[in-house]
C-alpha positions in Angstrom: 91.2 39.6 63.2 94.5 41.5 63.3 95.1 45.0 62.0 98.2 47.0 61.7 98.5 50.5 63.1 100.8 53.0 61.5 103.1 53.0 64.6 103.7 49.2 64.1 101.3 48.0 66.7 99.3 44.9 66.0 95.7 45.7 66.9 93.5 42.6 67.7 89.8 42.7 66.9 87.6 40.0 68.4 83.9 39.4 69.6 82.8 38.5 73.1 81.4 35.0 73.3 79.1 35.8 76.2 76.6 36.4 73.4 76.3 32.6 73.1 77.6 31.6 76.6 78.4 28.0 77.5 79.4 27.1 81.1 81.5 23.9 80.6 84.4 23.0 78.4 82.5 20.8 76.0 79.9 23.5 75.6 82.5 26.2 74.9 84.1 24.1 72.2 80.7 23.2 70.7 80.0 26.9 70.4 83.3 27.3 68.3 81.8 25.1 65.7 78.3 26.5 65.9 79.2 30.2 65.8 82.9 31.1 65.8 84.1 29.1 62.8 81.0 30.0 60.6 81.7 33.7 61.6 85.3 33.4 60.5 84.3 31.8 57.2 81.8 34.5 56.5 84.4 37.2 57.1 86.9 35.4 54.9 89.5 35.9 57.5 92.3 33.4 58.2 92.1 34.0 61.9 89.2 35.2 64.1 89.8 36.6 67.5 87.5 35.5 70.5 86.9 37.5 73.6 86.3 34.4 75.5 84.0 34.2 78.5 84.7 31.5 81.0 82.4 30.8 83.9 84.1 30.5 87.4 83.9 26.6 87.5 85.4 26.1 84.1 88.0 28.8 84.7 89.0 26.9 87.9 89.1 23.6 86.1 91.3 24.8 83.3 93.7 26.7 85.8 94.2 23.4 87.7 94.9 21.3 84.5 97.7 22.3 82.1 96.7 19.4 79.8 93.1 20.8 79.5 94.6 24.2 78.7 96.7 22.7 75.9 93.8 20.8 74.6 91.7 24.0 74.5 94.5 25.9 72.7 94.6 23.1 70.2 90.9 23.3 69.6 91.2 27.0 69.0 94.2 26.6 66.6 92.6 24.0 64.4 89.6 26.2 63.8 91.6 29.3 63.0 90.6 31.0 66.2 92.7 32.9 68.7 92.3 34.4 72.2 94.2 37.5 73.5 91.4 38.8 75.7 88.9 37.2 78.2 85.7 38.7 79.6 86.1 38.4 83.3 83.1 40.5 84.3 80.3 38.0 84.7 81.2 35.3 87.2 78.5 33.0 86.1 75.8 33.1 83.5 73.0 35.7 83.5 70.0 34.0 85.3 66.4 35.2 85.8 64.7 38.5 86.5 65.1 38.3 90.4 68.9 38.3 90.2 69.7 41.0 87.7 72.2 42.5 90.1 74.0 39.1 90.4 76.3 40.0 87.6 78.1 42.4 90.1 78.8 39.6 92.6 81.3 38.5 93.8 82.8 42.0 93.6 86.3 43.1 94.3 85.7 43.1 98.1 85.2 39.3 98.1 88.1 36.7 97.8 86.1 34.8 95.1 86.6 37.6 92.6 90.4 37.6 93.1 90.6 33.8 92.8 88.4 33.9 89.6 90.5 36.6 88.0 93.9 34.8 88.8 92.5 31.6 87.4 91.5 33.4 84.2 95.0 34.9 84.0 96.5 31.4 84.4 94.4 30.2 81.5 95.0 33.1 79.2 98.8 32.8 79.6 98.5 29.4 77.9 95.9 30.4 75.3 97.8 33.4 73.9 99.3 33.1 70.5 103.1 32.7 70.6 103.6 36.1 68.9 101.0 38.0 71.1 102.6 40.9 73.0 100.3 40.5 76.0 96.9 39.4 77.2 94.0 41.3 78.7 91.1 40.5 81.0 88.2 42.9 81.5 86.6 42.9 85.1 83.8 44.7 86.9 84.3 48.2 88.2 85.1 47.1 91.7 81.4 46.8 92.9 77.9 48.0 92.7 77.8 51.5 94.1 75.7 50.6 97.2 76.6 49.8 99.8 80.0 51.5 99.6 82.1 52.3 102.7 85.7 53.1 103.4 86.1 49.6 104.6 84.9 48.1 101.3 87.1 50.6 99.4 90.1 49.4 101.4 89.3 45.8 100.8 89.2 46.4 97.0 92.5 48.1 97.1 94.0 45.2 99.0 92.6 42.8 96.3 94.0 44.8 93.5 97.4 44.8 95.2 97.3 41.1 95.6 96.3 40.7 92.1 99.2 42.7 90.8 101.6 40.5 92.7 99.9 37.4 91.3 100.2 38.7 87.8 103.9 39.6 88.4 104.6 36.1 89.6 102.7 34.7 86.6 104.7 36.8 84.2 108.0 35.6 85.9 106.9 32.0 85.6 105.5 32.0 82.0 107.0 35.1 80.3 103.5 36.2 79.4 102.2 39.6 80.5 98.5 39.6 81.5 96.8 42.9 82.3 93.5 43.5 84.0 91.1 46.1 82.7 88.6 47.6 85.1 85.4 48.4 83.1 83.5 51.5 84.1 79.7 50.9 84.0 76.6 52.8 85.0 75.6 52.3 88.6 78.9 51.0 89.8 81.6 52.4 92.1 83.4 53.3 88.9 80.9 54.6 86.4 83.1 57.3 84.6 86.6 58.0 83.7 86.6 60.6 86.5 85.8 57.9 89.0 88.3 55.5 87.4 91.1 58.1 87.9 90.2 58.4 91.6 89.5 54.9 92.6 92.4 53.4 90.7 94.9 56.0 91.7 98.2 54.2 92.8 97.5 50.7 91.2 100.3 49.0 89.5 99.7 50.1 86.0 101.9 47.5 84.5 99.2 45.0 85.3 96.0 47.1 86.0 94.3 49.7 83.7 90.9 50.4 82.3 88.6 48.7 79.8 86.8 51.4 77.9 83.3 50.2 77.0 82.0 52.7 74.4 78.4 52.1 75.2 79.1 52.8 78.8 81.1 55.9 77.9 78.1 57.2 75.9 75.7 56.5 78.8 77.9 58.5 81.1 77.7 61.4 78.5 81.4 61.6 78.5 83.3 63.2 75.5 85.7 60.7 74.1 88.7 63.1 73.8 88.2 64.5 77.3 87.7 61.1 78.8 90.8 59.6 77.2 92.8 62.7 78.2 91.8 62.2 81.7 92.9 58.6 81.8 96.2 59.7 80.2 96.7 62.4 83.0 95.9 59.7 85.6 98.6 57.4 84.1 95.9 54.7 83.5 96.4 52.7 80.3 93.5 51.7 78.2 94.1 48.0 78.3 91.0 46.9 76.4 88.2 48.6 74.4 84.6 47.1 74.2 83.4 48.3 70.8 79.8 48.8 71.6 76.9 51.2 71.1 74.1 52.1 73.4 70.4 53.0 72.7 69.6 56.7 72.5 66.4 58.7 72.5 66.5 62.4 71.8 62.8 62.8 72.9 61.8 60.3 75.5 58.2 61.5 75.7 57.8 60.9 71.9 59.7 57.7 72.1 58.0 56.1 75.0 56.4 53.3 73.1 59.5 52.5 71.2 61.6 52.5 74.4 59.0 50.2 76.0 59.8 47.5 73.5 63.3 47.3 74.9 62.1 46.5 78.4 63.1 42.9 79.2 63.7 40.9 82.3 67.2 39.5 81.9 69.6 42.5 82.0 69.8 45.8 83.8 69.5 48.7 81.4 70.7 51.7 83.3 69.4 54.9 81.8 71.0 58.3 82.0 69.7 61.6 80.9 71.5 64.7 79.6 69.8 66.6 82.4 71.1 64.3 85.1 68.2 61.9 85.2 69.6 58.6 86.6 67.7 55.3 86.6 69.0 51.8 87.4 66.8 50.1 84.8 64.6 51.2 81.9 61.3 50.7 83.5 62.3 53.1 86.3 63.3 55.7 83.6 60.0 55.3 81.9 58.3 56.2 85.1 60.2 59.5 85.3 59.2 62.9 83.9 62.6 63.6 82.4 62.3 65.0 78.9 65.9 65.6 77.9 67.8 63.1 75.7 68.3 59.7 77.2 71.0 57.1 76.7 70.2 53.5 77.7 72.7 50.8 78.7 71.5 48.4 76.0 74.2 47.0 73.6 72.6 47.3 70.3 74.0 45.7 67.1 76.6 48.0 65.6 75.6 47.7 61.9 71.8 48.0 62.2 69.5 50.8 63.3 67.4 50.4 66.4 63.5 50.6 66.2 62.8 54.2 64.9 62.9 56.9 66.0 65.5 55.5 68.5 69.1 55.6 67.4 72.4 54.1 68.4 75.4 56.0 69.9 77.6 54.9 67.0 78.8 58.5 66.7 80.4 58.2 70.2 81.9 54.9 69.2 83.4 56.1 65.9 84.7 59.3 67.6 86.3 57.2 70.4 88.0 54.9 67.9 89.4 58.0 66.1 90.8 59.4 69.3 92.2 56.0 70.3 93.6 54.8 66.9 93.5 57.7 64.4 96.7 59.4 65.6 100.4 58.5 65.3 100.3 56.1 68.2 97.8 53.4 69.0 96.0 54.1 72.2 94.8 50.4 72.6 95.6 47.2 71.0 92.7 44.9 72.2 89.2 45.7 70.7 86.3 43.4 71.5 82.9 43.8 69.9 80.5 43.1 72.8 76.8 42.9 71.9 75.4 40.3 74.3 71.8 41.4 73.9 70.9 39.9 70.5 68.7 37.4 72.2 66.6 40.1 74.0 66.1 42.5 71.1 62.5 43.4 70.2 60.7 40.8 68.1 61.6 41.2 64.5 65.0 42.4 65.3 66.5 39.3 67.1 68.0 36.4 65.3 65.9 33.1 65.5 68.6 30.6 64.7 72.3 30.0 65.3 72.9 30.7 61.6 71.2 34.0 61.8 73.1 34.9 65.1 76.4 34.0 63.4 75.5 36.2 60.4 74.7 39.1 62.7 77.9 38.8 64.7 79.9 38.6 61.4 78.1 41.7 60.1 79.1 43.6 63.3 82.7 42.6 63.0 82.7 43.6 59.4 81.3 47.0 60.4 84.0 47.4 63.1 86.8 46.4 60.7 85.5 48.9 58.2 85.7 51.7 60.8 89.2 50.7 61.6 90.3 50.6 58.0 88.7 54.0 57.6 91.4 55.1 60.2 94.1 53.7 57.9 94.6 50.4 59.9 95.5 47.6 57.6 94.1 44.1 58.0 97.0 41.6 58.4 97.0 38.0 57.1 97.7 35.6 60.0 
């Protein structure tokens, strides 16, 4: 979907397809018909934006084959779908419990991460609508925080410098500007906007900025206005915003049983307490004695309440959108709804069929669209 900000900026609203991930080209296009097209029709929108996720092998395949990229663009166009942003955080699909941390590898100290990201940029340059100002790719916040050494920091910096040069060459070749958005996440080298300002100091901000995931912002207990002011002072653009909400408990001792229902083996659910409690997964947090409010890195559906008495951090989300887009100038033009945890919600909350999942994603997008129109953005026909 496209919306018009009062300053003339076209704001793109999409949903991230890692919620129904496929790892080959045929599977990706099949998901368009199973999910994306029904979602567009439910919303009554002439065009639906996808925050497309491409696993590393299919990204390499597409980057090497211009004809395949043109074919994929045609498949999107004929279904009324468009892509201005890619999710370049997971390199491959989430696997089983013993590799929960695998989503952070390869990291920005490893050449595979640079190669993957350049491949994604090559693909996105050909997928962008003709009238799109630019494209964006979100990526992991450099690396998991341990081990972290000056040598690894230097390796990340070299990779980001090489990346900027590759993106400049791509822009010269194609005329398309593709920007990379480093996404702060709990537990990583860059967890907060303060760390982003430090670790990304000196990068080429024409091509590199920040992806502001609003669930992660909430888990870091950051105030939206202060966080965005910090990024502005550092000269770091908000290239992309993940419109997401985390799980919150105001009384973890009271809510222990409800929180336990969200323990699952597939994803890390980093938990942060108002009192400074820090756990890399929810079971670890449940073993602590912290009693101050907690926020859990668990992307919950935007339009639906979690299991009572738990709640979602939608207040942080709406406040962030107001700071970003409620003023005279748009602070970001790529918004991506990223709820990838539908399939691991507690029983009774999760959709059981593709039709139910499509209905849930459509409801989330409608909720996000309503929050934006509350800020006086106008939905545009496409």
